[in-house]
LODO-352385 format. One record per residue: residue in three letters; x, y, z of N, C-alpha, C, CB in turn; residue number from 1. Coordinates in pm, whole numbers, always signed. Glycine has a CB too. Layout:
% residues N
<pt aa="ALA" n_x="X" n_y="Y" n_z="Z" ca_x="X" ca_y="Y" ca_z="Z" c_x="X" c_y="Y" c_z="Z" cb_x="X" cb_y="Y" cb_z="Z" i="NUM"/>
...
//
This chain:
% residues 110
<pt aa="UNK" n_x="-3989" n_y="+8089" n_z="+612" ca_x="-3950" ca_y="+8017" ca_z="+731" c_x="-4061" c_y="+7924" c_z="+781" cb_x="-3912" cb_y="+8115" cb_z="+839" i="1"/>
<pt aa="UNK" n_x="-4186" n_y="+7963" n_z="+766" ca_x="-4295" ca_y="+7878" ca_z="+810" c_x="-4296" c_y="+7746" c_z="+734" cb_x="-4429" cb_y="+7949" cb_z="+793" i="2"/>
<pt aa="UNK" n_x="-4255" n_y="+7750" n_z="+609" ca_x="-4250" ca_y="+7627" ca_z="+529" c_x="-4147" c_y="+7532" c_z="+589" cb_x="-4217" cb_y="+7658" cb_z="+381" i="3"/>
<pt aa="UNK" n_x="-4029" n_y="+7584" n_z="+621" ca_x="-3925" ca_y="+7500" ca_z="+681" c_x="-3969" c_y="+7445" c_z="+816" cb_x="-3795" cb_y="+7579" cb_z="+696" i="4"/>
<pt aa="UNK" n_x="-4035" n_y="+7528" n_z="+896" ca_x="-4084" ca_y="+7482" ca_z="+1025" c_x="-4182" c_y="+7365" c_z="+1008" cb_x="-4152" cb_y="+7597" cb_z="+1101" i="5"/>
<pt aa="UNK" n_x="-4263" n_y="+7374" n_z="+905" ca_x="-4362" ca_y="+7270" ca_z="+879" c_x="-4295" c_y="+7136" c_z="+847" cb_x="-4455" cb_y="+7313" cb_z="+765" i="6"/>
<pt aa="UNK" n_x="-4186" n_y="+7142" n_z="+771" ca_x="-4117" ca_y="+7019" ca_z="+732" c_x="-4029" c_y="+6962" c_z="+842" cb_x="-4034" cb_y="+7045" cb_z="+610" i="7"/>
<pt aa="UNK" n_x="-3972" n_y="+7048" n_z="+924" ca_x="-3876" ca_y="+7003" ca_z="+1022" c_x="-3928" c_y="+7001" c_z="+1166" cb_x="-3755" cb_y="+7088" cb_z="+1016" i="8"/>
<pt aa="UNK" n_x="-4051" n_y="+7045" n_z="+1185" ca_x="-4109" ca_y="+7043" ca_z="+1320" c_x="-4131" c_y="+6897" c_z="+1361" cb_x="-4243" cb_y="+7123" cb_z="+1326" i="9"/>
<pt aa="UNK" n_x="-4092" n_y="+6866" n_z="+1482" ca_x="-4107" ca_y="+6729" ca_z="+1532" c_x="-4167" c_y="+6733" c_z="+1671" cb_x="-3971" cb_y="+6654" cb_z="+1533" i="10"/>
<pt aa="UNK" n_x="-4263" n_y="+6649" n_z="+1692" ca_x="-4316" ca_y="+6634" ca_z="+1826" c_x="-4229" c_y="+6534" c_z="+1899" cb_x="-4466" cb_y="+6589" cb_z="+1824" i="11"/>
<pt aa="UNK" n_x="-4228" n_y="+6536" n_z="+2030" ca_x="-4146" ca_y="+6440" ca_z="+2105" c_x="-4188" c_y="+6297" c_z="+2071" cb_x="-4157" cb_y="+6465" cb_z="+2257" i="12"/>
<pt aa="UNK" n_x="-4093" n_y="+6205" n_z="+2063" ca_x="-4129" ca_y="+6066" ca_z="+2030" c_x="-4208" c_y="+6002" c_z="+2143" cb_x="-4004" cb_y="+5984" cb_z="+2001" i="13"/>
<pt aa="UNK" n_x="-4298" n_y="+5909" n_z="+2109" ca_x="-4373" ca_y="+5839" ca_z="+2213" c_x="-4282" c_y="+5752" c_z="+2296" cb_x="-4485" cb_y="+5755" cb_z="+2151" i="14"/>
<pt aa="UNK" n_x="-4309" n_y="+5748" n_z="+2427" ca_x="-4223" ca_y="+5671" ca_z="+2517" c_x="-4302" c_y="+5585" c_z="+2615" cb_x="-4133" cb_y="+5764" cb_z="+2593" i="15"/>
<pt aa="UNK" n_x="-4419" n_y="+5629" n_z="+2656" ca_x="-4495" ca_y="+5554" ca_z="+2755" c_x="-4575" c_y="+5442" c_z="+2687" cb_x="-4590" cb_y="+5647" cb_z="+2834" i="16"/>
<pt aa="UNK" n_x="-4620" n_y="+5346" n_z="+2766" ca_x="-4700" ca_y="+5236" ca_z="+2712" c_x="-4825" c_y="+5290" c_z="+2643" cb_x="-4738" cb_y="+5137" cb_z="+2824" i="17"/>
<pt aa="UNK" n_x="-4889" n_y="+5390" n_z="+2702" ca_x="-5009" ca_y="+5447" ca_z="+2642" c_x="-4978" c_y="+5516" c_z="+2509" cb_x="-5075" cb_y="+5546" cb_z="+2739" i="18"/>
<pt aa="UNK" n_x="-4868" n_y="+5589" n_z="+2504" ca_x="-4828" ca_y="+5656" ca_z="+2379" c_x="-4794" c_y="+5554" c_z="+2270" cb_x="-4707" cb_y="+5749" cb_z="+2404" i="19"/>
<pt aa="UNK" n_x="-4726" n_y="+5446" n_z="+2309" ca_x="-4692" ca_y="+5342" ca_z="+2212" c_x="-4819" c_y="+5271" c_z="+2165" cb_x="-4593" cb_y="+5240" cb_z="+2274" i="20"/>
<pt aa="UNK" n_x="-4914" n_y="+5248" n_z="+2255" ca_x="-5041" ca_y="+5187" ca_z="+2215" c_x="-5113" c_y="+5276" c_z="+2112" cb_x="-5132" cb_y="+5165" cb_z="+2339" i="21"/>
<pt aa="UNK" n_x="-5109" n_y="+5406" n_z="+2133" ca_x="-5168" ca_y="+5499" ca_z="+2037" c_x="-5097" c_y="+5492" c_z="+1904" cb_x="-5164" cb_y="+5642" cb_z="+2091" i="22"/>
<pt aa="UNK" n_x="-4965" n_y="+5480" n_z="+1906" ca_x="-4886" ca_y="+5468" ca_z="+1783" c_x="-4925" c_y="+5340" c_z="+1707" cb_x="-4734" cb_y="+5468" cb_z="+1815" i="23"/>
<pt aa="UNK" n_x="-4937" n_y="+5228" n_z="+1777" ca_x="-4974" ca_y="+5102" ca_z="+1713" c_x="-5113" c_y="+5112" c_z="+1652" cb_x="-4969" cb_y="+4985" cb_z="+1815" i="24"/>
<pt aa="UNK" n_x="-5208" n_y="+5169" n_z="+1726" ca_x="-5344" ca_y="+5187" ca_z="+1673" c_x="-5343" c_y="+5277" c_z="+1551" cb_x="-5436" cb_y="+5245" cb_z="+1780" i="25"/>
<pt aa="UNK" n_x="-5264" n_y="+5384" n_z="+1555" ca_x="-5255" ca_y="+5473" ca_z="+1440" c_x="-5204" c_y="+5400" c_z="+1317" cb_x="-5164" cb_y="+5591" cb_z="+1471" i="26"/>
<pt aa="UNK" n_x="-5104" n_y="+5316" n_z="+1334" ca_x="-5051" ca_y="+5238" ca_z="+1221" c_x="-5158" c_y="+5142" c_z="+1169" cb_x="-4925" cb_y="+5160" cb_z="+1264" i="27"/>
<pt aa="UNK" n_x="-5224" n_y="+5071" n_z="+1260" ca_x="-5327" ca_y="+4974" ca_z="+1221" c_x="-5444" c_y="+5040" c_z="+1150" cb_x="-5376" cb_y="+4899" cb_z="+1343" i="28"/>
<pt aa="UNK" n_x="-5473" n_y="+5164" n_z="+1186" ca_x="-5586" ca_y="+5236" ca_z="+1127" c_x="-5546" c_y="+5326" c_z="+1010" cb_x="-5654" cb_y="+5319" cb_z="+1233" i="29"/>
<pt aa="UNK" n_x="-5418" n_y="+5322" n_z="+972" ca_x="-5372" ca_y="+5402" ca_z="+860" c_x="-5362" c_y="+5551" c_z="+890" cb_x="-5462" cb_y="+5382" cb_z="+743" i="30"/>
<pt aa="UNK" n_x="-5349" n_y="+5586" n_z="+1016" ca_x="-5348" ca_y="+5728" ca_z="+1055" c_x="-5220" c_y="+5768" c_z="+1127" cb_x="-5466" cb_y="+5758" cb_z="+1142" i="31"/>
<pt aa="UNK" n_x="-5121" n_y="+5682" n_z="+1129" ca_x="-4996" ca_y="+5712" ca_z="+1198" c_x="-4911" c_y="+5810" c_z="+1121" cb_x="-4918" cb_y="+5585" cb_z="+1223" i="32"/>
<pt aa="UNK" n_x="-4812" n_y="+5865" n_z="+1189" ca_x="-4718" ca_y="+5954" ca_z="+1125" c_x="-4629" c_y="+5878" c_z="+1028" cb_x="-4633" cb_y="+6026" cb_z="+1228" i="33"/>
<pt aa="UNK" n_x="-4566" n_y="+5950" n_z="+939" ca_x="-4488" ca_y="+5890" ca_z="+832" c_x="-4377" c_y="+5796" c_z="+884" cb_x="-4426" cb_y="+5999" cb_z="+748" i="34"/>
<pt aa="UNK" n_x="-4309" n_y="+5834" n_z="+990" ca_x="-4197" ca_y="+5756" ca_z="+1041" c_x="-4225" c_y="+5691" c_z="+1177" cb_x="-4074" cb_y="+5843" cb_z="+1051" i="35"/>
<pt aa="UNK" n_x="-4347" n_y="+5701" n_z="+1226" ca_x="-4379" ca_y="+5649" ca_z="+1360" c_x="-4351" c_y="+5499" c_z="+1372" cb_x="-4525" cb_y="+5676" cb_z="+1392" i="36"/>
<pt aa="UNK" n_x="-4394" n_y="+5423" n_z="+1272" ca_x="-4376" ca_y="+5278" ca_z="+1280" c_x="-4228" c_y="+5241" c_z="+1279" cb_x="-4449" cb_y="+5209" cb_z="+1164" i="37"/>
<pt aa="UNK" n_x="-4151" n_y="+5306" n_z="+1193" ca_x="-4007" ca_y="+5281" ca_z="+1188" c_x="-3942" c_y="+5314" c_z="+1321" cb_x="-3942" cb_y="+5363" cb_z="+1074" i="38"/>
<pt aa="UNK" n_x="-3985" n_y="+5424" n_z="+1382" ca_x="-3934" ca_y="+5461" ca_z="+1515" c_x="-3963" c_y="+5350" c_z="+1615" cb_x="-3998" cb_y="+5595" cb_z="+1563" i="39"/>
<pt aa="UNK" n_x="-4086" n_y="+5302" n_z="+1618" ca_x="-4127" ca_y="+5200" ca_z="+1713" c_x="-4051" c_y="+5070" c_z="+1693" cb_x="-4277" cb_y="+5175" cb_z="+1702" i="40"/>
<pt aa="UNK" n_x="-4041" n_y="+5026" n_z="+1571" ca_x="-3974" ca_y="+4899" ca_z="+1541" c_x="-3823" c_y="+4909" c_z="+1563" cb_x="-4003" cb_y="+4857" cb_z="+1396" i="41"/>
<pt aa="UNK" n_x="-3765" n_y="+5026" n_z="+1537" ca_x="-3620" ca_y="+5040" ca_z="+1544" c_x="-3564" c_y="+5093" c_z="+1675" cb_x="-3577" cb_y="+5127" cb_z="+1437" i="42"/>
<pt aa="UNK" n_x="-3648" n_y="+5115" n_z="+1775" ca_x="-3603" ca_y="+5174" ca_z="+1901" c_x="-3596" c_y="+5068" c_z="+2010" cb_x="-3697" cb_y="+5289" cb_z="+1944" i="43"/>
<pt aa="UNK" n_x="-3494" n_y="+5078" n_z="+2093" ca_x="-3485" ca_y="+4991" ca_z="+2210" c_x="-3555" c_y="+5060" c_z="+2326" cb_x="-3335" cb_y="+4957" cb_z="+2245" i="44"/>
<pt aa="UNK" n_x="-3647" n_y="+4990" n_z="+2389" ca_x="-3719" ca_y="+5041" ca_z="+2505" c_x="-3684" c_y="+4956" c_z="+2626" cb_x="-3873" cb_y="+5041" cb_z="+2480" i="45"/>
<pt aa="UNK" n_x="-3663" n_y="+5019" n_z="+2739" ca_x="-3636" ca_y="+4945" ca_z="+2862" c_x="-3765" c_y="+4899" c_z="+2929" cb_x="-3555" cb_y="+5029" cb_z="+2959" i="46"/>
<pt aa="UNK" n_x="-3876" n_y="+4952" n_z="+2886" ca_x="-4006" ca_y="+4914" ca_z="+2940" c_x="-4041" c_y="+4773" c_z="+2889" cb_x="-4117" cb_y="+5017" cb_z="+2899" i="47"/>
<pt aa="UNK" n_x="-4054" n_y="+4679" n_z="+2981" ca_x="-4082" ca_y="+4540" ca_z="+2943" c_x="-4213" c_y="+4526" c_z="+2866" cb_x="-4087" cb_y="+4453" cb_z="+3067" i="48"/>
<pt aa="UNK" n_x="-4313" n_y="+4603" n_z="+2903" ca_x="-4442" ca_y="+4596" ca_z="+2836" c_x="-4432" c_y="+4644" c_z="+2691" cb_x="-4547" cb_y="+4679" cb_z="+2912" i="49"/>
<pt aa="UNK" n_x="-4358" n_y="+4751" n_z="+2670" ca_x="-4339" ca_y="+4802" ca_z="+2534" c_x="-4255" c_y="+4704" c_z="+2453" cb_x="-4272" cb_y="+4943" cb_z="+2536" i="50"/>
<pt aa="UNK" n_x="-4153" n_y="+4644" n_z="+2514" ca_x="-4073" ca_y="+4543" ca_z="+2444" c_x="-4159" c_y="+4424" c_z="+2403" cb_x="-3957" cb_y="+4495" cb_z="+2533" i="51"/>
<pt aa="UNK" n_x="-4248" n_y="+4381" n_z="+2494" ca_x="-4339" ca_y="+4272" ca_z="+2461" c_x="-4424" c_y="+4310" c_z="+2339" cb_x="-4430" cb_y="+4239" cb_z="+2583" i="52"/>
<pt aa="UNK" n_x="-4481" n_y="+4430" n_z="+2341" ca_x="-4566" ca_y="+4475" ca_z="+2231" c_x="-4485" c_y="+4482" c_z="+2100" cb_x="-4628" cb_y="+4613" cb_z="+2262" i="53"/>
<pt aa="UNK" n_x="-4363" n_y="+4530" n_z="+2109" ca_x="-4277" ca_y="+4541" ca_z="+1991" c_x="-4255" c_y="+4402" c_z="+1929" cb_x="-4141" cb_y="+4607" cb_z="+2028" i="54"/>
<pt aa="UNK" n_x="-4223" n_y="+4303" n_z="+2012" ca_x="-4200" ca_y="+4167" ca_z="+1964" c_x="-4328" c_y="+4107" c_z="+1905" cb_x="-4149" cb_y="+4077" cb_z="+2077" i="55"/>
<pt aa="UNK" n_x="-4441" n_y="+4130" n_z="+1971" ca_x="-4569" ca_y="+4079" ca_z="+1920" c_x="-4604" c_y="+4142" c_z="+1786" cb_x="-4681" cb_y="+4105" cb_z="+2022" i="56"/>
<pt aa="UNK" n_x="-4578" n_y="+4271" n_z="+1773" ca_x="-4608" ca_y="+4340" ca_z="+1646" c_x="-4520" c_y="+4288" c_z="+1533" cb_x="-4588" cb_y="+4492" cb_z="+1662" i="57"/>
<pt aa="UNK" n_x="-4395" n_y="+4258" n_z="+1563" ca_x="-4306" ca_y="+4203" ca_z="+1460" c_x="-4353" c_y="+4066" c_z="+1411" cb_x="-4163" cb_y="+4193" cb_z="+1513" i="58"/>
<pt aa="UNK" n_x="-4416" n_y="+3989" n_z="+1498" ca_x="-4469" ca_y="+3858" ca_z="+1459" c_x="-4586" c_y="+3870" c_z="+1361" cb_x="-4513" cb_y="+3781" cb_z="+1582" i="59"/>
<pt aa="UNK" n_x="-4661" n_y="+3979" n_z="+1372" ca_x="-4783" ca_y="+3995" ca_z="+1293" c_x="-4756" c_y="+3989" c_z="+1143" cb_x="-4849" cb_y="+4128" cb_z="+1327" i="60"/>
<pt aa="UNK" n_x="-4648" n_y="+4049" n_z="+1099" ca_x="-4616" ca_y="+4051" ca_z="+955" c_x="-4604" c_y="+3909" c_z="+899" cb_x="-4485" cb_y="+4129" cb_z="+931" i="61"/>
<pt aa="UNK" n_x="-4550" n_y="+3817" n_z="+978" ca_x="-4530" ca_y="+3680" ca_z="+932" c_x="-4652" c_y="+3591" c_z="+957" cb_x="-4410" cb_y="+3620" cb_z="+1000" i="62"/>
<pt aa="UNK" n_x="-4721" n_y="+3614" n_z="+1067" ca_x="-4838" ca_y="+3533" ca_z="+1101" c_x="-4960" c_y="+3570" c_z="+1017" cb_x="-4871" cb_y="+3549" cb_z="+1248" i="63"/>
<pt aa="UNK" n_x="-4966" n_y="+3695" n_z="+971" ca_x="-5080" ca_y="+3743" ca_z="+892" c_x="-5027" c_y="+3814" c_z="+767" cb_x="-5171" cb_y="+3839" cb_z="+977" i="64"/>
<pt aa="UNK" n_x="-4968" n_y="+3739" n_z="+673" ca_x="-4905" ca_y="+3803" ca_z="+557" c_x="-5006" c_y="+3880" c_z="+471" cb_x="-4836" cb_y="+3697" cb_z="+472" i="65"/>
<pt aa="UNK" n_x="-4955" n_y="+3983" n_z="+408" ca_x="-5041" ca_y="+4064" ca_z="+320" c_x="-5094" c_y="+3977" c_z="+207" cb_x="-4964" cb_y="+4186" cb_z="+263" i="66"/>
<pt aa="UNK" n_x="-5207" n_y="+4018" n_z="+152" ca_x="-5272" ca_y="+3938" ca_z="+48" c_x="-5235" c_y="+3985" c_z="-92" cb_x="-5421" cb_y="+3943" cb_z="+64" i="67"/>
<pt aa="UNK" n_x="-5182" n_y="+4104" n_z="-106" ca_x="-5143" ca_y="+4156" ca_z="-237" c_x="-5002" c_y="+4209" c_z="-234" cb_x="-5240" cb_y="+4266" cb_z="-283" i="68"/>
<pt aa="UNK" n_x="-4974" n_y="+4300" n_z="-324" ca_x="-4839" ca_y="+4358" ca_z="-332" c_x="-4820" c_y="+4475" c_z="-237" cb_x="-4810" cb_y="+4403" cb_z="-474" i="69"/>
<pt aa="UNK" n_x="-4929" n_y="+4529" n_z="-187" ca_x="-4922" ca_y="+4648" ca_z="-103" c_x="-4969" c_y="+4614" c_z="+38" cb_x="-5006" cb_y="+4763" cb_z="-163" i="70"/>
<pt aa="UNK" n_x="-4907" n_y="+4673" n_z="+135" ca_x="-4949" ca_y="+4655" ca_z="+273" c_x="-4845" c_y="+4583" c_z="+355" cb_x="-5079" cb_y="+4580" cb_z="+278" i="71"/>
<pt aa="UNK" n_x="-4865" n_y="+4585" n_z="+484" ca_x="-4771" ca_y="+4524" ca_z="+576" c_x="-4821" c_y="+4389" c_z="+624" cb_x="-4746" cb_y="+4616" cb_z="+694" i="72"/>
<pt aa="UNK" n_x="-4953" n_y="+4376" n_z="+636" ca_x="-5016" ca_y="+4251" ca_z="+677" c_x="-5159" c_y="+4252" c_z="+625" cb_x="-5011" cb_y="+4233" cb_z="+833" i="73"/>
<pt aa="UNK" n_x="-5232" n_y="+4143" n_z="+651" ca_x="-5373" ca_y="+4141" ca_z="+607" c_x="-5463" c_y="+4201" c_z="+716" cb_x="-5418" cb_y="+3995" cb_z="+574" i="74"/>
<pt aa="UNK" n_x="-5592" n_y="+4204" n_z="+692" ca_x="-5685" ca_y="+4269" ca_z="+785" c_x="-5686" c_y="+4202" c_z="+922" cb_x="-5826" cb_y="+4269" cb_z="+727" i="75"/>
<pt aa="UNK" n_x="-5673" n_y="+4070" n_z="+927" ca_x="-5666" ca_y="+4002" ca_z="+1057" c_x="-5541" c_y="+4045" c_z="+1133" cb_x="-5668" cb_y="+3848" cb_z="+1039" i="76"/>
<pt aa="UNK" n_x="-5434" n_y="+4074" n_z="+1060" ca_x="-5312" ca_y="+4124" ca_z="+1123" c_x="-5333" c_y="+4261" c_z="+1185" cb_x="-5199" cb_y="+4130" cb_z="+1021" i="77"/>
<pt aa="UNK" n_x="-5407" n_y="+4348" n_z="+1113" ca_x="-5437" ca_y="+4479" ca_z="+1169" c_x="-5525" c_y="+4467" c_z="+1293" cb_x="-5505" cb_y="+4568" cb_z="+1064" i="78"/>
<pt aa="UNK" n_x="-5616" n_y="+4369" n_z="+1291" ca_x="-5698" ca_y="+4344" ca_z="+1411" c_x="-5608" c_y="+4300" c_z="+1527" cb_x="-5806" cb_y="+4236" cb_z="+1383" i="79"/>
<pt aa="UNK" n_x="-5509" n_y="+4217" n_z="+1498" ca_x="-5416" ca_y="+4172" ca_z="+1602" c_x="-5336" c_y="+4290" c_z="+1657" cb_x="-5321" cb_y="+4065" cb_z="+1547" i="80"/>
<pt aa="UNK" n_x="-5293" n_y="+4381" n_z="+1569" ca_x="-5221" ca_y="+4500" ca_z="+1615" c_x="-5308" c_y="+4583" c_z="+1710" cb_x="-5177" cb_y="+4585" cb_z="+1495" i="81"/>
<pt aa="UNK" n_x="-5435" n_y="+4598" n_z="+1675" ca_x="-5526" ca_y="+4673" ca_z="+1762" c_x="-5540" c_y="+4603" c_z="+1898" cb_x="-5665" cb_y="+4688" cb_z="+1696" i="82"/>
<pt aa="UNK" n_x="-5545" n_y="+4470" n_z="+1895" ca_x="-5555" ca_y="+4394" ca_z="+2020" c_x="-5428" c_y="+4410" c_z="+2104" cb_x="-5581" cb_y="+4244" cb_z="+1990" i="83"/>
<pt aa="UNK" n_x="-5313" n_y="+4410" n_z="+2040" ca_x="-5186" ca_y="+4431" ca_z="+2111" c_x="-5187" c_y="+4569" c_z="+2177" cb_x="-5065" cb_y="+4418" cb_z="+2015" i="84"/>
<pt aa="UNK" n_x="-5233" n_y="+4670" n_z="+2102" ca_x="-5241" ca_y="+4805" ca_z="+2157" c_x="-5333" c_y="+4809" c_z="+2279" cb_x="-5289" cb_y="+4905" cb_z="+2050" i="85"/>
<pt aa="UNK" n_x="-5446" n_y="+4741" n_z="+2271" ca_x="-5540" ca_y="+4738" ca_z="+2384" c_x="-5478" c_y="+4669" c_z="+2505" cb_x="-5669" cb_y="+4666" cb_z="+2344" i="86"/>
<pt aa="UNK" n_x="-5408" n_y="+4557" n_z="+2481" ca_x="-5342" ca_y="+4485" ca_z="+2591" c_x="-5234" c_y="+4571" c_z="+2654" cb_x="-5282" cb_y="+4352" cb_z="+2541" i="87"/>
<pt aa="UNK" n_x="-5157" n_y="+4641" n_z="+2570" ca_x="-5051" ca_y="+4727" ca_z="+2620" c_x="-5109" c_y="+4841" c_z="+2703" cb_x="-4968" cb_y="+4783" cb_z="+2505" i="88"/>
<pt aa="UNK" n_x="-5215" n_y="+4901" n_z="+2655" ca_x="-5278" ca_y="+5011" ca_z="+2727" c_x="-5334" c_y="+4962" c_z="+2860" cb_x="-5390" cb_y="+5076" cb_z="+2642" i="89"/>
<pt aa="UNK" n_x="-5394" n_y="+4845" n_z="+2860" ca_x="-5452" ca_y="+4790" ca_z="+2984" c_x="-5344" c_y="+4756" c_z="+3086" cb_x="-5536" cb_y="+4666" cb_z="+2952" i="90"/>
<pt aa="UNK" n_x="-5227" n_y="+4716" n_z="+3039" ca_x="-5120" ca_y="+4679" ca_z="+3131" c_x="-5028" c_y="+4796" c_z="+3165" cb_x="-5038" cb_y="+4566" cb_z="+3073" i="91"/>
<pt aa="UNK" n_x="-5048" n_y="+4909" n_z="+3102" ca_x="-4956" ca_y="+5022" ca_z="+3118" c_x="-4991" c_y="+5118" c_z="+3229" cb_x="-4950" cb_y="+5096" cb_z="+2993" i="92"/>
<pt aa="UNK" n_x="-5033" n_y="+5067" n_z="+3341" ca_x="-5068" ca_y="+5155" ca_z="+3453" c_x="-4946" c_y="+5223" c_z="+3512" cb_x="-5141" cb_y="+5077" cb_z="+3561" i="93"/>
<pt aa="UNK" n_x="-4830" n_y="+5156" n_z="+3511" ca_x="-4704" ca_y="+5216" ca_z="+3555" c_x="-4616" c_y="+5223" c_z="+3433" cb_x="-4636" cb_y="+5134" cb_z="+3672" i="94"/>
<pt aa="UNK" n_x="-4592" n_y="+5343" n_z="+3383" ca_x="-4513" ca_y="+5361" ca_z="+3262" c_x="-4368" c_y="+5389" c_z="+3295" cb_x="-4571" cb_y="+5473" cb_z="+3178" i="95"/>
<pt aa="UNK" n_x="-4281" n_y="+5341" n_z="+3207" ca_x="-4139" ca_y="+5371" ca_z="+3215" c_x="-4100" c_y="+5424" c_z="+3078" cb_x="-4054" cb_y="+5243" cb_z="+3255" i="96"/>
<pt aa="UNK" n_x="-4025" n_y="+5532" n_z="+3073" ca_x="-3985" ca_y="+5590" ca_z="+2946" c_x="-3879" c_y="+5505" c_z="+2879" cb_x="-3933" cb_y="+5733" cb_z="+2966" i="97"/>
<pt aa="UNK" n_x="-3844" n_y="+5539" n_z="+2756" ca_x="-3742" ca_y="+5465" ca_z="+2681" c_x="-3609" c_y="+5468" c_z="+2753" cb_x="-3727" cb_y="+5523" cb_z="+2541" i="98"/>
<pt aa="UNK" n_x="-3582" n_y="+5571" n_z="+2830" ca_x="-3456" ca_y="+5579" ca_z="+2904" c_x="-3464" c_y="+5510" c_z="+3039" cb_x="-3416" cb_y="+5724" cb_z="+2923" i="99"/>
<pt aa="UNK" n_x="-3579" n_y="+5454" n_z="+3073" ca_x="-3593" ca_y="+5381" ca_z="+3197" c_x="-3629" c_y="+5465" c_z="+3317" cb_x="-3468" cb_y="+5310" cb_z="+3224" i="100"/>
<pt aa="UNK" n_x="-3673" n_y="+5589" n_z="+3296" ca_x="-3710" ca_y="+5675" ca_z="+3407" c_x="-3852" c_y="+5646" c_z="+3449" cb_x="-3695" cb_y="+5823" cb_z="+3370" i="101"/>
<pt aa="UNK" n_x="-3875" n_y="+5635" n_z="+3577" ca_x="-4009" ca_y="+5617" ca_z="+3628" c_x="-4070" c_y="+5755" c_z="+3656" cb_x="-4009" cb_y="+5530" cb_z="+3757" i="102"/>
<pt aa="UNK" n_x="-4199" n_y="+5771" n_z="+3625" ca_x="-4262" ca_y="+5899" ca_z="+3657" c_x="-4267" c_y="+5919" c_z="+3808" cb_x="-4404" cb_y="+5907" cb_z="+3598" i="103"/>
<pt aa="UNK" n_x="-4270" n_y="+6044" n_z="+3849" ca_x="-4275" ca_y="+6076" ca_z="+3991" c_x="-4406" c_y="+6024" c_z="+4050" cb_x="-4262" cb_y="+6229" cb_z="+4014" i="104"/>
<pt aa="UNK" n_x="-4397" n_y="+5971" n_z="+4173" ca_x="-4517" ca_y="+5923" ca_z="+4241" c_x="-4593" c_y="+6043" c_z="+4297" cb_x="-4481" cb_y="+5822" cb_z="+4353" i="105"/>
<pt aa="UNK" n_x="-4725" n_y="+6038" n_z="+4289" ca_x="-4803" ca_y="+6148" ca_z="+4347" c_x="-4789" c_y="+6147" c_z="+4499" cb_x="-4953" cb_y="+6137" cb_z="+4307" i="106"/>
<pt aa="UNK" n_x="-4799" n_y="+6265" n_z="+4558" ca_x="-4788" ca_y="+6277" ca_z="+4703" c_x="-4907" c_y="+6207" c_z="+4768" cb_x="-4781" cb_y="+6426" cb_z="+4746" i="107"/>
<pt aa="UNK" n_x="-4880" n_y="+6136" n_z="+4874" ca_x="-4985" ca_y="+6066" ca_z="+4946" c_x="-5040" c_y="+6159" c_z="+5052" cb_x="-4932" cb_y="+5934" cb_z="+5010" i="108"/>
<pt aa="UNK" n_x="-5173" n_y="+6186" n_z="+5049" ca_x="-5229" ca_y="+6275" ca_z="+5151" c_x="-5219" c_y="+6210" c_z="+5289" cb_x="-5375" cb_y="+6310" cb_z="+5119" i="109"/>
<pt aa="UNK" n_x="-5195" n_y="+6292" n_z="+5388" ca_x="-5193" ca_y="+6228" ca_z="+5516" c_x="-5132" c_y="+6305" c_z="+5618" cb_x="-5128" cb_y="+6106" cb_z="+5509" i="110"/>
//
């Protein structure tokens, strides 16, 4: 049973701007999960910042084409992906999940 758990265990998908930025960095650094990139590219997000990042990432493949038969883009493209992740993380102070839910606001002391 532990073998099956290992193959079918899934962590919750990333939804916040910070989680998506981590996913993009993981892909750019070759450390992402097997299906993380496909999830990101194929998912509709209501978060405008994540949608912006998704569109920018899709441009990278064409603006920075791979140099050989293997890979998604060239090294400058991976640098651009890292920059997109940084911009997304910097702008992601208010996160909205893929379903459009806003996180609860902290109680204001007073």
